[in-house]
N, C-alpha and C positions, 0 to 999 in steps of 0.2 A: 618541415613534416617529421623528420626524425625525433625533433624534440617533442611534438605531440604524440608519437609513439611510445617514446619514453616515459611521459607523464600518464598515457594511458596504462603503461605496463605497471608503472609506479603504484596508481590508483587501485588496478586490480589486486595487486600484491598486498597492498594496505588493507583491502576489504577482505580478502581471503584471510589475511592475519587476525582481522578483527574477527571473523566468523568462527575460525579455529579457536580462538581465546575464549569467545563466549560460549561454545559449545563444551569446553573442558571446564567450564566453569559449573555447569550442571552435575549433580552427584549421579543421574541415571546413565550418564555417559561412561563415567568411572565403573559402575555396576556392570554395564554391558560389556566393557573391555574385560573385566575380572571374569564375567561368565564366559567369555571367549577363550579366555586363557585356560579354564576349568575344562571347557569344552574340548580343547586341542588335547589336553593333558589326558582326560578319559577316554578320548580315542584312542591315544598312543598306547595306554594302558591296557585297553581292551585288545589291541592287536598284539601286544606284546603278550599276554596270558593266553591267547588264542593260539599263537606261534608255539606257547611251551606246552600247549596241550591242556591248559586249566580252563576248561569250559565254563566252570561256575564263575570263577572271578573274571574271565571275558565277558560273559553275560552281565554281571553286574556292572563293570563298568561302561558296557555299552547302553544299559538303561539309563545310567547317570548321563551319558552322552546324549541320548534322545530327549530326556527330559530337561537338560540344559538347552538345547537346541528349540524345544517347544517354549520353555520360558523366553528365550531370547525373542522369538517371534512374536510372542504375546506383548513383552515389553516394547518392542518396536511399533507393532500396530497401535498400541495405546498412546504411546509418543507421538506418532503421526496423527492420530485424531486430535489430541491436545494442541499439536502445532496447527493445525487447521482451522481448529475452534478459535486459537489466538489471531490468527489471521483474518479470519472471518469476522469476528468481533473488532478488530483495528479498522479493517477496511470500511466497515459499517459506521464506526466512530468518525472517522475521515469524511465519509459521505454526508454524515448528517451534519457535520461543520461547514461543508461547500453548501448543503442545502439551506442552512440558517444565511449563509453569507449572500445567497442569491435572493432570498427574502428581504434581508437588510437593504439589498441593493435597489430592489424593486420599490421598497417603502421610500427611499430617498427620493427616486424618480417620481413618485407618486406627490410628493410634496411639492417639487419643482413643477409639476404639471397643473396643480392647483392655483399656483400663484396668480393674482390678478393683475399686480403691479410689478412690473419688471426694473431693475436696477443693475448698474455695472457691478454691484456686489454679489449678485446672483451667479456671476461666472464662478466665483468661489466655491459655489455649491454644486455648479456643473463640475468643475475641476476635481471636488471630491468624490463625486458620483463616478468618475471613470477611474478614479484611484481605487475607491471600494470594488470595482469591477476587476481591476487588474490585481487586487489582492487574492482574489480567487485563483488566479492563475499562479502567484507565488506560492500558495499554499499548496498547489498540486505539484509543482516543479521542486520546491525546496523542502517539503517534508523530509526533516531529519530521522522520524523514527522509522522510516521504511528500510534503512540500512540494515539494521539488527533483524529485521523479519524478511529480508530478501523481496521486500515490496517495491516497486517503481510505480508511484501513484499515476505517474503521466503516462506510462505504457498501458496502464489500465483504462485510463480515459480514453485514450486513442482507439483502442481495441473495443472496449464495450460501449463507449458513448460517441465515436467518431470526434472526439474534443481533443485538439492540441493544444496545450497549454502553452508551448513555446511560441506557436504561430498567433495564439490570441493574445499573448503579451506583447508580440510586435503590433498587433492590430490596435490595441489599447494605446500603445504609445504614439501611433499616427493619430488616433482622436485626441489625445492628450496635447499634441502639437497644434492641431486645428484649433482646439479651445484656448490656448495660449497665444496662438496668431490673432484670433478673433476677440479677444478678451478687451471687453468695454464697449464692443459694437452690440447694442440693444438689439438691432435689427437681424443679427445673426442668431440670436437667442433661441428663436423657435426652431431653426435650423440644427443647431447643435442639441436641443431636446429630443429631436426626431432621431438623430443618429444614437442618442442614448437608448431611445424607445426600440430601435432595431435592434441593439445589442440585447437589450432585455428579453426580446423574444427568442433570440439565440440561447441565452442563459436559461428561460423558461423551458424550452425543447430539453436543455441539457438536465436541468430539475426533474422533468417528467421521467427520464431515463434512470436518473439517480435514485428515484423513489422507487420506483420497478425493481433496481437492482438490490435495494436496501432489503424489500420485502423477499426477493429470490433469495438472499443471503440468511434471512431469520429462516426460512424455510430449511435451508442447508443445516444450520446450526441445531434446528430442533430435531431434524434427522440424525444427526451424528449424536446428540444427547441420547436419543432413544434408541440407537443401534446397539445390539449386543455384542457386535464384533468390536 
């Protein structure tokens, strides 16, 4: 247990270090820091001249302070908008990949359903089908691009679609074991096809939610682009 805690802390520190390193690679972060320093200096000078009774210089540096604060706020708002846009575009890109994978899985199942003559070799196609389904779970769980954007795709799928890729991966593994165990038994072919059909129905339900989410994100992207803030 202690080892797991240490590994968890180590991973958190690694992600934090990676995040900080990425943040300081952007020029706007350095610009913001410079503006903050200038803002602090302007505030100190304004207070200094005010204490000295020099209202003109105090007012001048106070105006500089106010202008820098306004600039920082606008800079932060603009960058927050850009980050949100990048996240939405990235999420839609990933959702479209999953959408396409679901359609590919359905196409594969349709070919199996239309076969008139069955043979032992058809089990290879059945096995490929469940592997295609599990690839969807793998894409959701092990998406590497999510780290830099702070996106956990599986958490999004659980919250938005009630679809836990970890549990689905286990389910696909159990179906795969059934296929391997019954390999070569032509009588079990239709039973296995039905299992794949049932899983396809679950994916179709997920696909419907994905398409709605893509439309929702497109509306958000359009609103952000048109926003004057």
